[in-house]
VEXLUM-496646 format. One record per residue: residue in three letters; x, y, z of N, C-alpha, C in turn; residue number from 1. Coordinates in steps of 0.05 Angstrom, whole numbers, plus 5000, padded with zeros to 4 digits. Layout:
("Ala" (X Y Z) (X Y Z) (X Y Z) NUM)
...
//
This chain:
("Met" (5017 4976 5000) (5000 5000 5000) (5017 5025 5000) 1)
("Lys" (5011 5044 4983) (5027 5068 4981) (5019 5088 5003) 2)
("Lys" (5040 5100 5015) (5035 5120 5036) (5049 5147 5031) 3)
("Ile" (5068 5147 5013) (5082 5171 5006) (5077 5177 4976) 4)
("Phe" (5066 5201 4970) (5059 5208 4943) (5074 5234 4935) 5)
("Ile" (5089 5232 4914) (5106 5255 4905) (5095 5264 4878) 6)
("Gly" (5084 5288 4877) (5074 5299 4853) (5096 5317 4840) 7)
("Ile" (5100 5314 4814) (5122 5327 4801) (5111 5343 4777) 8)
("Asp" (5118 5369 4777) (5110 5387 4755) (5135 5393 4739) 9)
("Phe" (5137 5384 4714) (5161 5386 4698) (5162 5412 4683) 10)
("Ser" (5186 5423 4679) (5191 5444 4660) (5219 5438 4647) 11)
("Lys" (5228 5455 4630) (5252 5450 4615) (5277 5448 4633) 12)
("Glu" (5280 5467 4651) (5305 5468 4667) (5301 5458 4695) 13)
("Lys" (5277 5461 4706) (5271 5453 4734) (5247 5435 4735) 14)
("Phe" (5242 5424 4759) (5216 5411 4764) (5210 5415 4794) 15)
("Asp" (5184 5420 4799) (5174 5423 4826) (5164 5396 4836) 16)
("Ala" (5169 5391 4862) (5160 5366 4874) (5146 5372 4900) 17)
("Thr" (5123 5360 4904) (5108 5363 4929) (5103 5335 4940) 18)
("Leu" (5110 5331 4966) (5107 5305 4979) (5084 5305 4998) 19)
("Ile" (5067 5285 4996) (5043 5282 5013) (5045 5255 5027) 20)
("Lys" (5041 5255 5054) (5039 5231 5069) (5010 5225 5074) 21)
("Ala" (5002 5201 5069) (4973 5195 5071) (4968 5167 5083) 22)
("Glu" (4946 5165 5096) (4936 5139 5105) (4909 5135 5092) 23)
("Gly" (4908 5117 5073) (4884 5115 5057) (4881 5139 5039) 24)
("Leu" (4859 5153 5041) (4854 5177 5025) (4856 5203 5041) 25)
("Lys" (4868 5202 5065) (4871 5225 5082) (4900 5232 5087) 26)
("Glu" (4906 5257 5085) (4934 5266 5091) (4938 5265 5121) 27)
("Cys" (4961 5255 5129) (4966 5252 5158) (4988 5271 5167) 28)
("Ala" (4998 5288 5149) (5019 5308 5156) (5019 5330 5136) 29)
("Pro" (5029 5353 5143) (5031 5375 5123) (5049 5367 5099) 30)
("Ser" (5041 5376 5076) (5057 5370 5052) (5082 5387 5052) 31)
("Val" (5103 5378 5038) (5128 5393 5035) (5133 5397 5005) 32)
("His" (5148 5418 4998) (5152 5425 4970) (5181 5433 4966) 33)
("Glu" (5192 5426 4943) (5219 5434 4936) (5222 5435 4906) 34)
("Val" (5242 5450 4897) (5248 5453 4868) (5275 5441 4862) 35)
("Phe" (5278 5426 4840) (5303 5412 4833) (5309 5418 4804) 36)
("Asp" (5335 5415 4798) (5344 5418 4770) (5336 5393 4754) 37)
("Asn" (5327 5398 4729) (5318 5375 4713) (5342 5363 4698) 38)
("Lys" (5360 5351 4714) (5383 5337 4704) (5391 5316 4725) 39)
("Thr" (5411 5300 4719) (5418 5277 4736) (5424 5285 4765) 40)
("Ser" (5438 5307 4769) (5444 5316 4797) (5418 5322 4812) 41)
("Gly" (5399 5334 4797) (5373 5340 4810) (5357 5315 4816) 42)
("Tyr" (5360 5295 4800) (5346 5269 4805) (5356 5257 4831) 43)
("Arg" (5383 5257 4834) (5394 5246 4859) (5385 5262 4883) 44)
("Cys" (5384 5288 4881) (5375 5305 4903) (5346 5299 4910) 45)
("Leu" (5330 5294 4890) (5302 5287 4895) (5299 5262 4911) 46)
("Ala" (5314 5241 4904) (5313 5216 4918) (5322 5220 4948) 47)
("Lys" (5343 5235 4952) (5352 5240 4979) (5331 5256 4995) 48)
("Trp" (5319 5276 4982) (5299 5293 4995) (5274 5277 5003) 49)
("Val" (5265 5259 4986) (5242 5242 4993) (5249 5224 5016) 50)
("Lys" (5273 5212 5015) (5281 5194 5037) (5282 5209 5063) 51)
("Ala" (5291 5234 5063) (5293 5249 5088) (5266 5256 5099) 52)
("His" (5246 5258 5082) (5219 5265 5092) (5200 5241 5094) 53)
("Ala" (5210 5218 5088) (5193 5194 5088) (5189 5182 5116) 54)
("Asp" (5205 5192 5136) (5203 5183 5164) (5205 5152 5166) 55)
("Gly" (5225 5141 5151) (5230 5113 5153) (5211 5095 5137) 56)
("Cys" (5193 5107 5122) (5175 5091 5105) (5191 5078 5082) 57)
("Ala" (5186 5052 5078) (5201 5038 5057) (5196 5049 5030) 58)
("Ala" (5215 5045 5012) (5214 5057 4985) (5191 5044 4969) 59)
("Asp" (5183 5019 4975) (5161 5007 4960) (5134 5019 4966) 60)
("Ala" (5133 5037 4987) (5108 5051 4994) (5108 5079 4982) 61)
("Trp" (5128 5086 4965) (5129 5112 4952) (5117 5110 4925) 62)
("Leu" (5105 5131 4916) (5095 5133 4888) (5101 5160 4877) 63)
("Phe" (5117 5161 4857) (5123 5186 4842) (5102 5188 4819) 64)
("Cys" (5092 5212 4815) (5073 5216 4794) (5078 5243 4780) 65)
("Gly" (5076 5244 4754) (5080 5268 4739) (5065 5268 4713) 66)
("Glu" (5062 5291 4700) (5050 5292 4674) (5069 5283 4653) 67)
("Asn" (5058 5269 4633) (5075 5259 4611) (5080 5282 4592) 68)
("Thr" (5103 5295 4595) (5109 5318 4578) (5131 5311 4557) 69)
("Gly" (5135 5286 4552) (5155 5278 4532) (5183 5281 4541) 70)
("Ala" (5199 5298 4527) (5228 5300 4532) (5233 5311 4560) 71)
("Tyr" (5216 5328 4571) (5221 5340 4597) (5217 5320 4620) 72)
("Ser" (5201 5300 4616) (5194 5281 4638) (5209 5254 4635) 73)
("Ile" (5219 5248 4612) (5230 5221 4607) (5256 5216 4623) 74)
("Gly" (5272 5237 4626) (5298 5233 4640) (5294 5224 4669) 75)
("Leu" (5278 5239 4684) (5273 5232 4712) (5258 5205 4714) 76)
("Ser" (5239 5200 4696) (5224 5175 4697) (5242 5151 4693) 77)
("Asn" (5261 5153 4674) (5279 5131 4670) (5298 5127 4693) 78)
("Tyr" (5307 5150 4705) (5324 5148 4729) (5311 5134 4752) 79)
("Leu" (5286 5142 4757) (5271 5130 4780) (5266 5100 4775) 80)
("Tyr" (5260 5093 4750) (5256 5065 4743) (5282 5049 4748) 81)
("Ala" (5304 5060 4739) (5330 5046 4742) (5338 5044 4772) 82)
("Ser" (5328 5063 4788) (5335 5063 4817) (5315 5046 4833) 83)
("Gly" (5295 5034 4820) (5277 5016 4834) (5253 5030 4846) 84)
("Tyr" (5247 5055 4838) (5224 5069 4849) (5200 5067 4829) 85)
("Asp" (5176 5069 4840) (5152 5069 4823) (5146 5096 4813) 86)
("Met" (5145 5099 4786) (5139 5124 4773) (5115 5121 4755) 87)
("Trp" (5096 5140 4758) (5071 5139 4742) (5070 5164 4725) 88)
("Leu" (5071 5161 4699) (5068 5183 4681) (5039 5183 4671) 89)
("Glu" (5024 5205 4677) (4996 5206 4671) (4990 5228 4651) 90)
("Cys" (4968 5225 4637) (4960 5245 4617) (4953 5271 4632) 91)
("Ala" (4964 5293 4622) (4959 5319 4635) (4930 5327 4635) 92)
("Tyr" (4915 5319 4614) (4887 5326 4612) (4871 5313 4634) 93)
("Lys" (4877 5288 4640) (4863 5273 4661) (4868 5286 4688) 94)
("Ile" (4893 5294 4694) (4899 5306 4719) (4885 5333 4722) 95)
("Lys" (4886 5349 4701) (4873 5376 4702) (4843 5374 4707) 96)
("His" (4830 5355 4694) (4801 5354 4696) (4791 5337 4720) 97)
("Ser" (4810 5328 4736) (4802 5314 4761) (4806 5332 4785) 98)
("Ala" (4817 5355 4781) (4825 5372 4804) (4803 5390 4814) 99)
("Gly" (4781 5392 4800) (4759 5410 4809) (4766 5439 4803) 100)
("Ile" (4754 5457 4818) (4759 5485 4815) (4786 5493 4826) 101)
("Gln" (4803 5505 4809) (4830 5514 4817) (4833 5544 4813) 102)
("Arg" (4836 5558 4835) (4839 5587 4833) (4868 5596 4831) 103)
("Val" (4886 5579 4840) (4914 5585 4840) (4927 5569 4817) 104)
("Lys" (4944 5583 4802) (4958 5570 4780) (4988 5577 4782) 105)
("Asn" (5004 5559 4792) (5033 5561 4792) (5045 5533 4794) 106)
("Asp" (5071 5531 4791) (5084 5505 4791) (5081 5490 4817) 107)
("Lys" (5082 5505 4840) (5078 5492 4866) (5050 5480 4869) 108)
("Ala" (5030 5496 4861) (5003 5486 4863) (4998 5462 4844) 109)
("Asp" (5010 5463 4821) (5007 5441 4801) (5019 5415 4812) 110)
("Ser" (5043 5417 4824) (5056 5393 4835) (5039 5381 4858) 111)
("Arg" (5027 5399 4874) (5009 5388 4895) (4984 5375 4884) 112)
("Ala" (4973 5387 4863) (4950 5375 4850) (4956 5347 4839) 113)
("Ile" (4981 5344 4828) (4989 5319 4817) (4993 5298 4839) 114)
("Ala" (5004 5307 4862) (5007 5289 4885) (4980 5280 4896) 115)
("Glu" (4961 5299 4897) (4934 5291 4906) (4920 5272 4887) 116)
("Tyr" (4925 5276 4861) (4914 5258 4841) (4925 5230 4845) 117)
("Ala" (4951 5228 4849) (4963 5202 4854) (4952 5189 4879) 118)
("Met" (4948 5204 4900) (4938 5193 4925) (4910 5182 4922) 119)
("Arg" (4893 5195 4906) (4865 5187 4904) (4860 5166 4882) 120)
("Asn" (4880 5163 4864) (4876 5145 4841) (4898 5125 4838) 121)
("Tyr" (4914 5120 4859) (4937 5103 4855) (4929 5074 4848) 122)
("Asp" (4904 5066 4854) (4896 5039 4846) (4893 5036 4816) 123)
("Lys" (4893 5059 4801) (4892 5058 4772) (4919 5064 4759) 124)
("Met" (4940 5065 4775) (4966 5073 4764) (4976 5053 4744) 125)
("Ile" (4991 5064 4724) (5005 5048 4704) (5034 5056 4707) 126)
("Leu" (5050 5039 4718) (5078 5046 4724) (5094 5049 4698) 127)
("His" (5112 5069 4699) (5129 5074 4676) (5150 5052 4672) 128)
("Lys" (5153 5045 4647) (5173 5026 4639) (5187 5036 4614) 129)
("Pro" (5213 5041 4615) (5227 5053 4592) (5225 5035 4567) 130)
("Gln" (5224 5048 4544) (5226 5033 4519) (5254 5022 4515) 131)
("Ser" (5256 5002 4499) (5283 4991 4493) (5299 5012 4477) 132)
("Ala" (5325 5009 4477) (5342 5028 4463) (5335 5029 4433) 133)
("Ser" (5330 5006 4421) (5324 5004 4392) (5297 5019 4387) 134)
("Leu" (5277 5014 4404) (5251 5027 4399) (5253 5057 4404) 135)
("Thr" (5269 5066 4423) (5272 5094 4428) (5285 5108 4404) 136)
("Cys" (5306 5095 4393) (5319 5105 4369) (5300 5106 4345) 137)
("Leu" (5285 5085 4343) (5265 5083 4321) (5245 5106 4323) 138)
("Arg" (5236 5111 4347) (5216 5133 4351) (5228 5160 4343) 139)
("Glu" (5253 5165 4351) (5265 5191 4345) (5268 5195 4315) 140)
("Val" (5277 5174 4301) (5281 5176 4272) (5254 5179 4257) 141)
("Phe" (5234 5164 4267) (5208 5166 4255) (5196 5194 4257) 142)
("Leu" (5198 5206 4281) (5187 5232 4285) (5203 5253 4270) 143)
("Tyr" (5229 5249 4268) (5246 5267 4252) (5238 5266 4223) 144)
("Arg" (5233 5242 4213) (5224 5240 4185) (5197 5253 4181) 145)
("His" (5179 5250 4200) (5153 5263 4198) (5156 5294 4196) 146)
("Ser" (5174 5305 4212) (5178 5334 4212) (5190 5343 4185) 147)
("Leu" (5207 5326 4173) (5219 5332 4147) (5197 5332 4125) 148)
("Val" (5179 5313 4127) (5157 5312 4107) (5140 5337 4109) 149)
("Arg" (5134 5346 4133) (5118 5370 4136) (5133 5395 4125) 150)
("Gln" (5159 5396 4129) (5175 5418 4118) (5174 5417 4087) 151)
("Lys" (5176 5393 4076) (5175 5390 4047) (5148 5400 4036) 152)
("Val" (5127 5392 4049) (5100 5401 4040) (5097 5431 4042) 153)
("Ala" (5107 5443 4064) (5105 5472 4067) (5121 5486 4045) 154)
("Leu" (5144 5477 4039) (5160 5489 4018) (5147 5486 3990) 155)
("Thr" (5137 5462 3985) (5124 5458 3959) (5099 5475 3955) 156)
("Val" (5083 5476 3975) (5058 5492 3973) (5065 5522 3970) 157)
("Arg" (5084 5531 3985) (5092 5560 3983) (5102 5566 3955) 158)
("Arg" (5119 5548 3944) (5130 5553 3917) (5108 5553 3896) 159)
("Asp" (5090 5533 3897) (5069 5531 3877) (5049 5554 3879) 160)
("Glu" (5043 5564 3903) (5025 5587 3906) (5037 5612 3893) 161)
("Lys" (5062 5616 3896) (5075 5640 3884) (5075 5638 3854) 162)
("Arg" (5077 5614 3843) (5076 5610 3814) (5049 5618 3803) 163)
("Leu" (5028 5612 3819) (5000 5617 3809) (4991 5646 3814) 164)
("Thr" (5001 5659 3835) (4991 5685 3843) (5009 5708 3836) 165)
("Gln" (5034 5704 3829) (5052 5726 3823) (5062 5724 3794) 166)
("Glu" (5066 5748 3783) (5078 5749 3756) (5108 5744 3758) 167)
("Lys" (5120 5738 3736) (5148 5732 3736) (5164 5756 3746) 168)
("Ser" (5183 5751 3764) (5199 5772 3775) (5225 5760 3786) 169)
("Asp" (5243 5777 3793) (5268 5767 3805) (5263 5754 3832) 170)
("Ala" (5244 5765 3847) (5238 5754 3874) (5226 5726 3870) 171)
("Arg" (5208 5722 3851) (5195 5696 3847) (5216 5676 3837) 172)
("Ala" (5233 5685 3820) (5254 5667 3810) (5273 5658 3832) 173)
("Phe" (5280 5677 3850) (5297 5671 3873) (5284 5651 3891) 174)
("Met" (5258 5655 3898) (5244 5637 3916) (5241 5609 3903) 175)
("Ser" (5235 5609 3877) (5232 5583 3864) (5257 5567 3863) 176)
("Phe" (5280 5581 3858) (5306 5567 3857) (5314 5556 3885) 177)
("Thr" (5311 5573 3905) (5319 5564 3932) (5300 5543 3943) 178)
("Ser" (5275 5545 3937) (5255 5525 3945) (5262 5498 3933) 179)
("Lys" (5268 5498 3907) (5275 5474 3893) (5300 5461 3905) 180)
("His" (5320 5477 3912) (5344 5467 3925) (5338 5455 3952) 181)
("Leu" (5322 5469 3968) (5315 5459 3995) (5299 5433 3994) 182)
("Ile" (5280 5432 3975) (5263 5408 3972) (5280 5384 3964) 183)
("Thr" (5300 5389 3947) (5318 5367 3939) (5333 5356 3964) 184)
("Glu" (5343 5375 3980) (5359 5367 4004) (5341 5353 4024) 185)
("Val" (5316 5362 4027) (5298 5349 4046) (5291 5321 4036) 186)
("Asn" (5287 5318 4010) (5282 5291 3999) (5305 5272 4005) 187)
("Lys" (5329 5282 4002) (5353 5265 4008) (5353 5257 4038) 188)
("Ala" (5346 5276 4055) (5345 5270 4084) (5323 5249 4090) 189)
("Ile" (5300 5251 4076) (5278 5232 4080) (5287 5204 4072) 190)
("Val" (5301 5202 4050) (5311 5176 4040) (5331 5164 4061) 191)
("Lys" (5348 5181 4073) (5367 5171 4093) (5352 5162 4118) 192)
("Cys" (5330 5176 4125) (5314 5168 4148) (5301 5140 4143) 193)
("Asp" (5291 5136 4118) (5280 5110 4111) (5300 5088 4114) 194)
("Gln" (5325 5094 4105) (5346 5074 4107) (5353 5068 4136) 195)
("Lys" (5354 5089 4152) (5360 5086 4181) (5338 5070 4195) 196)
("Ile" (5313 5075 4189) (5291 5061 4201) (5294 5031 4195) 197)
("Lys" (5300 5024 4170) (5303 4996 4163) (5327 4983 4177) 198)
("Glu" (5348 4999 4181) (5372 4988 4195) (5365 4983 4224) 199)
("Ile" (5351 5001 4237) (5344 4997 4265) (5327 4972 4269) 200)
("Ile" (5307 4969 4252) (5289 4946 4254) (5304 4920 4249) 201)
("Ala" (5322 4921 4229) (5337 4896 4223) (5356 4888 4245) 202)
("Ser" (5365 4908 4261) (5384 4902 4282) (5372 4890 4308) 203)
("Asp" (5345 4891 4310) (5331 4881 4334) (5313 4858 4325) 204)
("Asp" (5317 4834 4337) (5302 4810 4330) (5272 4814 4335) 205)
("Glu" (5264 4825 4358) (5236 4828 4364) (5222 4848 4345) 206)
("Leu" (5236 4870 4340) (5224 4890 4322) (5222 4878 4294) 207)
("Arg" (5242 4864 4285) (5242 4852 4258) (5219 4832 4255) 208)
("Glu" (5215 4816 4276) (5193 4796 4274) (5166 4809 4272) 209)
("Val" (5161 4829 4289) (5135 4843 4288) (5132 4858 4262) 210)
("Phe" (5153 4871 4253) (5152 4886 4228) (5145 4867 4204) 211)
("Asp" (5157 4844 4203) (5152 4826 4181) (5123 4816 4182) 212)
("Ile" (5112 4813 4206) (5084 4803 4209) (5065 4824 4199) 213)
("Ile" (5067 4849 4208) (5047 4869 4202) (5050 4880 4173) 214)
("Thr" (5074 4880 4162) (5077 4889 4134) (5068 4868 4114) 215)
("Ser" (5061 4844 4124) (5050 4824 4106) (5021 4830 4098) 216)
("Met" (5008 4848 4112) (4981 4856 4105) (4981 4877 4083) 217)
("Pro" (4966 4873 4062) (4964 4893 4041) (4956 4921 4052) 218)
("Gly" (4970 4941 4043) (4964 4968 4052) (4982 4978 4075) 219)
("Ile" (4995 4960 4089) (5013 4968 4112) (5041 4968 4101) 220)
("Gly" (5052 4992 4099) (5080 4996 4090) (5099 5001 4113) 221)
("Val" (5122 5011 4106) (5143 5016 4126) (5134 5037 4146) 222)
("Gln" (5122 5059 4137) (5115 5080 4155) (5092 5073 4174) 223)
("Asn" (5072 5059 4164) (5050 5051 4181) (5059 5030 4201) 224)
("Ala" (5076 5012 4192) (5086 4991 4210) (5104 5004 4232) 225)
("Thr" (5121 5022 4224) (5138 5036 4244) (5121 5052 4264) 226)
("Cys" (5101 5066 4254) (5083 5081 4271) (5069 5064 4291) 227)
("Leu" (5059 5041 4282) (5045 5022 4301) (5064 5013 4323) 228)
("Met" (5089 5005 4315) (5108 4995 4334) (5116 5016 4354) 229)
("Val" (5120 5041 4344) (5129 5062 4362) (5108 5070 4382) 230)
("Tyr" (5083 5074 4373) (5063 5084 4391) (5049 5063 4408) 231)
("Thr" (5054 5037 4403) (5044 5016 4420) (5066 5002 4435) 232)
("Asp" (5090 5014 4435) (5114 5001 4447) (5117 4972 4438) 233)
("Asn" (5116 4970 4411) (5119 4944 4398) (5096 4925 4408) 234)
("Phe" (5072 4936 4410) (5047 4922 4417) (5048 4912 4446) 235)
("Gln" (5062 4925 4463) (5063 4918 4491) (5047 4938 4509) 236)
("Lys" (5042 4962 4498) (5031 4983 4515) (5002 4979 4521) 237)
("Phe" (4986 4968 4503) (4957 4965 4507) (4949 4936 4511) 238)
("Asp" (4967 4919 4521) (4961 4892 4527) (4948 4876 4504) 239)
("Leu" (4956 4883 4480) (4946 4870 4456) (4915 4871 4454) 240)
("Asp" (4904 4893 4464) (4875 4898 4463) (4870 4917 4439) 241)
("Ser" (4858 4906 4418) (4853 4921 4394) (4834 4944 4399) 242)
("Arg" (4815 4941 4418) (4796 4962 4423) (4809 4986 4436) 243)
("Lys" (4829 4981 4453) (4843 5004 4465) (4860 5018 4445) 244)
("Ile" (4873 5003 4427) (4889 5015 4406) (4872 5031 4387) 245)
("Ala" (4848 5021 4380) (4829 5035 4363) (4820 5061 4375) 246)
("Cys" (4816 5060 4401) (4808 5085 4416) (4831 5105 4415) 247)
("Tyr" (4856 5096 4419) (4879 5114 4417) (4882 5126 4390) 248)
("Tyr" (4877 5110 4369) (4879 5119 4342) (4857 5138 4334) 249)
("Gly" (4835 5138 4349) (4813 5156 4343) (4794 5145 4322) 250)
("Ile" (4792 5118 4320) (4774 5106 4301) (4752 5090 4314) 251)
("Ala" (4751 5091 4341) (4729 5077 4356) (4706 5096 4359) 252)
("Pro" (4682 5089 4351) (4659 5107 4353) (4647 5107 4381) 253)
("Phe" (4638 5130 4390) (4625 5133 4416) (4600 5149 4413) 254)
("Gly" (4579 5141 4427) (4553 5155 4425) (4550 5175 4448) 255)
("Arg" (4530 5192 4445) (4523 5212 4466) (4493 5210 4472) 256)
("Gln" (4487 5205 4497) (4459 5202 4504) (4455 5213 4532) 257)
("Ser" (4434 5230 4535) (4427 5241 4561) (4397 5249 4561) 258)
("Gly" (4381 5236 4577) (4353 5242 4578) (4339 5237 4552) 259)
("Thr" (4322 5255 4544) (4307 5252 4519) (4316 5271 4497) 260)
("Ser" (4332 5291 4505) (4340 5312 4485) (4366 5306 4471) 261)
("Val" (4384 5291 4484) (4410 5285 4473) (4412 5255 4466) 262)
("Asn" (4413 5249 4441) (4414 5221 4432) (4426 5220 4404) 263)
("Ser" (4453 5224 4402) (4466 5226 4376) (4478 5198 4369) 264)
("Arg" (4481 5195 4343) (4493 5170 4333) (4522 5168 4341) 265)
("Pro" (4533 5144 4344) (4561 5141 4352) (4579 5154 4331) 266)
("Gln" (4599 5170 4341) (4618 5183 4324) (4646 5179 4336) 267)
("Val" (4666 5182 4319) (4694 5181 4329) (4700 5206 4346) 268)
("Ser" (4717 5202 4365) (4724 5224 4384) (4748 5240 4373) 269)
("Pro" (4748 5266 4378) (4771 5282 4370) (4795 5278 4389) 270)
("Phe" (4791 5265 4411) (4813 5259 4430) (4829 5235 4419) 271)
("Ala" (4847 5241 4401) (4862 5220 4388) (4888 5231 4377) 272)
("Asn" (4906 5214 4369) (4931 5221 4355) (4925 5223 4325) 273)
("Arg" (4921 5247 4316) (4911 5251 4288) (4933 5244 4267) 274)
("Met" (4958 5247 4275) (4979 5240 4256) (4979 5211 4249) 275)
("Ile" (4977 5194 4269) (4978 5165 4264) (4951 5156 4252) 276)
("Lys" (4930 5170 4258) (4904 5164 4246) (4905 5169 4216) 277)
("Ser" (4918 5191 4207) (4920 5197 4179) (4936 5175 4164) 278)
("Leu" (4957 5165 4177) (4972 5143 4165) (4956 5118 4161) 279)
("Leu" (4939 5111 4181) (4922 5088 4178) (4901 5092 4157) 280)
("Ser" (4892 5117 4153) (4873 5123 4132) (4885 5118 4104) 281)
("Gln" (4910 5125 4101) (4923 5119 4075) (4926 5089 4071) 282)
("Ala" (4931 5074 4093) (4933 5045 4091) (4907 5033 4083) 283)
("Ala" (4885 5044 4094) (4858 5033 4087) (4852 5038 4058) 284)
("Leu" (4859 5061 4047) (4855 5066 4018) (4871 5047 4001) 285)
("Ala" (4895 5041 4009) (4912 5022 3994) (4900 4994 3996) 286)
("Ala" (4890 4986 4020) (4879 4959 4023) (4854 4956 4006) 287)
("Ile" (4838 4977 4003) (4814 4975 3986) (4821 4969 3957) 288)
("Lys" (4844 4979 3949) (4852 4975 3921) (4865 4948 3917) 289)
("Phe" (4881 4938 3936) (4899 4915 3932) (4891 4890 3947) 290)
("Asp" (4872 4892 3966) (4864 4868 3981) (4835 4861 3972) 291)
("Ile" (4832 4838 3960) (4806 4830 3949) (4785 4828 3970) 292)
("Asn" (4792 4818 3994) (4773 4816 4016) (4763 4843 4026) 293)
("Val" (4782 4862 4029) (4775 4889 4038) (4758 4903 4017) 294)
("His" (4766 4899 3991) (4751 4911 3970) (4723 4901 3968) 295)
("Ser" (4719 4875 3971) (4692 4864 3970) (4675 4874 3994) 296)
("Tyr" (4688 4876 4018) (4674 4887 4041) (4666 4916 4037) 297)
("Tyr" (4684 4932 4025) (4678 4960 4018) (4654 4962 3999) 298)
("Gln" (4654 4945 3979) (4632 4946 3959) (4606 4938 3971) 299)
("Arg" (4606 4918 3989) (4581 4910 4002) (4568 4932 4018) 300)
("Leu" (4585 4946 4034) (4574 4967 4051) (4564 4991 4034) 301)
("Ile" (4579 4997 4013) (4571 5019 3995) (4544 5013 3982) 302)
("Glu" (4541 4988 3973) (4515 4979 3961) (4492 4981 3980) 303)
("Arg" (4498 4978 4006) (4476 4981 4026) (4469 5010 4032) 304)
("Gly" (4484 5028 4020) (4478 5056 4024) (4493 5069 4047) 305)
("Lys" (4514 5056 4057) (4530 5068 4078) (4547 5091 4068) 306)
("His" (4551 5110 4085) (4568 5133 4077) (4597 5124 4073) 307)
("Pro" (4610 5134 4052) (4638 5125 4047) (4657 5130 4070) 308)
("Leu" (4654 5152 4085) (4671 5157 4108) (4667 5136 4130) 309)
("Leu" (4641 5128 4134) (4636 5108 4154) (4648 5081 4146) 310)
("Val" (4647 5075 4120) (4658 5050 4109) (4689 5051 4113) 311)
("His" (4701 5073 4107) (4730 5076 4111) (4738 5071 4140) 312)
("Asn" (4722 5083 4158) (4728 5079 4187) (4725 5050 4195) 313)
("Asn" (4704 5037 4185) (4701 5008 4190) (4724 4992 4181) 314)
("Ile" (4735 4999 4157) (4758 4984 4146) (4782 4989 4164) 315)
("Lys" (4786 5013 4173) (4809 5019 4191) (4807 5002 4216) 316)
("Asn" (4783 5001 4227) (4779 4984 4251) (4784 4955 4246) 317)
("Lys" (4774 4945 4223) (4778 4917 4216) (4808 4911 4213) 318)
("Met" (4822 4929 4199) (4850 4924 4194) (4866 4924 4221) 319)
("Leu" (4859 4942 4239) (4873 4944 4264) (4868 4919 4281) 320)
("His" (4843 4909 4281) (4837 4885 4296) (4852 4861 4285) 321)
("Ile" (4854 4859 4259) (4869 4837 4246) (4898 4839 4252) 322)
("Leu" (4910 4863 4251) (4938 4867 4256) (4945 4858 4285) 323)
("Val" (4929 4866 4304) (4934 4858 4332) (4932 4828 4335) 324)
("Ala" (4912 4816 4322) (4909 4787 4323) (4933 4773 4310) 325)
("Met" (4944 4784 4288) (4967 4772 4275) (4991 4773 4294) 326)
("Val" (4996 4796 4307) (5018 4798 4325) (5015 4779 4349) 327)
("Arg" (4990 4778 4360) (4985 4760 4383) (4990 4731 4376) 328)
("Asp" (4981 4723 4352) (4983 4695 4344) (5010 4689 4330) 329)
("Arg" (5025 4710 4325) (5051 4707 4311) (5048 4694 4284) 330)
("Val" (5029 4703 4268) (5025 4693 4241) (5024 4716 4221) 331)
("Lys" (5032 4711 4197) (5031 4731 4176) (5003 4731 4164) 332)
("Tyr" (4998 4752 4148) (4971 4756 4137) (4964 4733 4118) 333)
("Asn" (4940 4723 4122) (4929 4702 4104) (4900 4709 4099) 334)
("Pro" (4892 4714 4075) (4864 4722 4069) (4843 4702 4078) 335)
("Asp" (4851 4676 4080) (4833 4655 4087) (4834 4648 4117) 336)
("Tyr" (4851 4662 4132) (4855 4655 4161) (4833 4670 4177) 337)
("Val" (4822 4657 4197) (4802 4669 4214) (4816 4680 4239) 338)
("Tyr" (4817 4706 4241) (4830 4719 4264) (4810 4724 4286) 339)
("Arg" (4816 4713 4309) (4798 4716 4332) (4804 4742 4347) 340)
("Thr" (4783 4756 4355) (4787 4780 4371) (4790 4772 4401) 341)
("Asn" (4799 4792 4417) (4802 4787 4446) (4775 4778 4458) 342)
("Lys" (4753 4790 4449) (4727 4783 4460) (4719 4754 4454) 343)
("Glu" (4726 4745 4430) (4720 4717 4423) (4737 4698 4439) 344)
("Ile" (4762 4706 4445) (4780 4688 4461) (4769 4684 4489) 345)
("Val" (4760 4707 4501) (4748 4705 4528) (4723 4689 4528) 346)
//
């Protein structure tokens, strides 16, 4: 049972920590607060500070909790995991909307709110576990490639707009020439990223096995496969539950009903990772063209009068469920194979 709760509010250079001692859901002593440097020396100072205020309470009764802020929170989280402490990285949105009315807004108050959240909800905690070195490297290269693609699109659109809206001039010629040069260089960098992604996957047996399985499905290419592995921690993050992954992707429909006045049809939620959702949308379009089973399914629903967007979302759901089943069963795609869902297994 946890008795010491440490709420951590991260920033780039510092982080605030508030320690709460509790018995059950009640605080049994005044909270304490301190600020530390967001680097290794600060991590060590945090551990010593907590130990000094724990009053002999064993380390297995401590729970560190912080908002998942990416690069700012990963250093301390990995340090605490390596040191044997329990660290819980939670979604900032969930913490904010569980705190009730907050009239004070500063780092100290935020760290206390996080500690209180951990105290009241620690039975729902999901302990932090670092990604493997290969998966971390794969994630960094994948996101870097994504940023390069966005830069390429921005340069191309800007160049083409000037061609359509401006008459010939020295300025337009200069922008066209430099844009062409930059786009060429960005394309070269994207190709190098693709090569690096393949090298990273090939160097790790587990990544290579999962990659070979999911790319055997028509429509799933290198980028979609990499995206799936990165955001599901190589299919370990969501316990191989396709419904949870579909919810994270933003393709699971949810209805709204209240009394007699609110009763809307199920729709997908905007609370999703839209970047990875767009990649899966492209995979669904490719599967409709090249997978005879998916194509026939698409045609059947269209003939029934279903909206094309609804059909596309159904296909994305179907593909995701099949991909999870393939990874779970360790089999490659087979059009005649019957993939069982988690619900059917239970």
